[in-house]
C-alpha positions as CSV (number, residue, x, y, z in Angstrom):
1,M,120.6,-39.2,140.4
2,P,122.8,-36.7,138.8
3,P,121.3,-34.4,136.1
4,A,122.2,-35.4,132.4
5,Q,125.0,-33.3,131.2
6,S,125.2,-32.6,127.5
7,S,128.4,-33.6,125.9
8,P,130.3,-31.3,123.5
9,R,129.9,-33.7,120.8
10,G,126.1,-33.1,121.1
11,V,126.1,-29.5,120.9
12,A,128.6,-29.7,118.1
13,S,126.4,-32.0,116.1
14,R,123.4,-29.5,116.7
15,F,125.2,-26.6,114.9
16,S,127.0,-28.7,112.3
17,P,124.5,-27.7,109.8
18,L,125.2,-24.3,110.3
19,W,129.0,-24.5,110.1
20,S,129.1,-26.8,107.0
21,P,128.5,-23.9,104.4
22,I,131.1,-21.7,106.5
23,H,133.4,-24.7,106.4
24,G,132.8,-25.2,102.7
25,L,133.6,-21.6,101.8
26,A,136.6,-21.7,103.9
27,S,137.9,-24.6,102.1
28,Y,137.1,-23.1,98.7
29,A,138.8,-19.8,99.7
30,S,142.0,-21.9,101.0
31,R,142.3,-23.7,97.8
32,A,141.9,-20.6,95.7
33,L,144.6,-18.8,97.7
34,K,147.0,-21.7,97.1
35,A,146.2,-21.7,93.5
36,A,146.7,-18.1,93.3
37,A,150.2,-18.3,94.8
38,Y,151.7,-20.5,92.2
39,P,152.8,-17.9,89.9
40,I,154.6,-16.2,92.7
41,R,156.2,-19.5,93.8
42,G,157.2,-20.4,90.5
43,I,158.9,-16.9,90.3
44,W,160.6,-17.7,93.6
45,Y,161.7,-21.0,92.4
46,F,163.1,-19.6,89.4
47,L,165.0,-17.0,91.1
48,R,166.6,-19.5,93.5
49,H,167.7,-21.8,90.6
50,P,170.1,-20.0,88.4
51,E,170.5,-22.8,86.1
52,F,167.3,-21.7,84.6
53,Y,168.6,-18.2,83.9
54,P,170.3,-19.0,80.4
55,L,166.7,-20.5,79.4
56,F,165.0,-16.9,80.4
57,V,167.4,-15.0,78.3
58,G,167.3,-17.3,75.2
59,R,163.6,-18.1,75.1
60,L,161.2,-16.3,77.4
61,L,162.8,-12.8,76.6
62,P,162.3,-13.1,72.9
63,L,159.0,-14.6,73.4
64,S,157.9,-11.7,75.6
65,I,159.4,-9.2,72.9
66,I,157.4,-10.8,70.2
67,S,154.2,-11.1,72.2
68,F,154.5,-7.3,73.0
69,L,155.1,-6.5,69.4
70,V,152.2,-8.7,68.3
71,Y,149.7,-7.3,70.5
72,F,150.9,-4.0,69.9
73,L,150.3,-4.2,66.1
74,L,147.0,-5.9,66.5
75,F,145.7,-3.4,68.9
76,T,147.1,-0.6,66.5
77,F,145.6,-1.7,63.3
78,A,143.1,-4.7,63.8
79,F,141.2,-3.5,66.9
80,L,139.2,-0.2,65.5
81,P,137.8,-1.9,62.3
82,Q,136.8,-5.0,64.4
83,L,135.2,-2.9,66.8
84,L,133.3,-0.8,64.2
85,F,132.1,-4.0,62.6
86,L,130.9,-5.7,65.9
87,L,129.0,-2.2,66.9
88,I,126.5,-3.1,64.2
89,F,125.3,-6.4,65.7
90,H,126.4,-6.0,69.5
91,G,125.8,-2.6,70.8
92,R,128.3,-0.5,72.5
93,A,129.2,-2.4,75.7
94,G,129.1,-5.8,73.9
95,A,131.2,-4.8,71.0
96,W,133.9,-3.5,73.1
97,I,134.2,-6.6,75.2
98,N,134.0,-9.0,72.4
99,T,136.5,-6.9,70.4
100,I,139.0,-7.1,73.2
101,V,138.4,-10.7,73.5
102,L,138.7,-11.4,69.9
103,V,142.0,-9.4,69.5
104,L,143.5,-11.3,72.5
105,G,142.6,-14.6,70.8
106,E,144.3,-13.6,67.2
107,G,147.1,-12.7,69.1
108,L,147.4,-15.7,70.9
109,V,147.0,-17.8,67.8
110,I,149.7,-15.8,65.9
111,I,152.2,-15.7,68.9
112,Q,151.8,-19.4,69.5
113,G,152.6,-20.1,65.6
114,L,155.5,-17.7,65.7
115,F,156.8,-19.6,68.7
116,E,156.4,-23.1,67.5
117,G,157.9,-22.2,64.2
118,F,160.8,-20.7,65.6
119,F,161.5,-21.7,69.4
120,V,160.1,-24.9,70.3
121,D,162.0,-27.8,68.9
122,E,165.3,-26.4,70.8
123,C,163.4,-25.1,73.9
124,R,161.7,-28.7,74.8
125,V,165.4,-30.1,74.8
126,D,166.8,-27.4,76.8
127,I,164.1,-27.4,79.4
128,F,164.4,-31.2,79.8
129,D,168.2,-30.8,80.1
130,V,167.9,-28.0,82.7
131,S,165.5,-30.0,84.7
132,R,167.5,-33.1,84.5
133,R,170.6,-31.4,85.6
134,S,169.0,-29.6,88.5
135,F,168.0,-33.0,89.8
136,V,171.0,-35.0,88.8
137,G,173.9,-32.6,89.7
138,R,174.3,-28.9,89.5
139,W,176.7,-28.1,86.8
140,P,176.5,-25.0,84.6
141,M,175.0,-25.3,81.2
142,T,177.5,-25.8,78.7
143,E,175.7,-23.7,75.9
144,P,173.3,-21.1,76.2
145,C,169.4,-21.8,75.6
C-alpha cells in the first residue's frame, strides 16, 4: 500500500488561521488605497472633460478665494484670543489642538453660509445641465456657470 500523501488543501487549511489576519490587513490596505485615489481620479476626470471647465471658473474658483479669505481672517483675528482663553482650561497642547479645530469649524460654517447664500441655487442647475450634457451629447455650454 502506498504511503498516504498530504493534499495541498490539507496544508493550506493547516495554515489558514495564520493567513487570515494577513489577508484581512491586505484587504483593508487595498480598500484604503482605492479610497485615497478618488481625489486624484476626480481631478483626472475633470481634466479629461472640458465641459466642466466653465463650472470651475464660475463656481469653484470664487469659492476657493472666499475660503482662503475667510480662513485668513479667522486665523489672523480669532485664533489668538481663542487660544488664550482655551489655555486656561486645556493646557498648552490641548489648547493648540482645540483652537485649530475650533477655528477650522467656524470657518466651515461661515464658508458654507456664504456659499449657500450666493452660489448654490444656480450651481445645482448648472451641475445637472453639465452632467446631463456629458451623457446625452457633447456640445459646449451656452453660457458660463
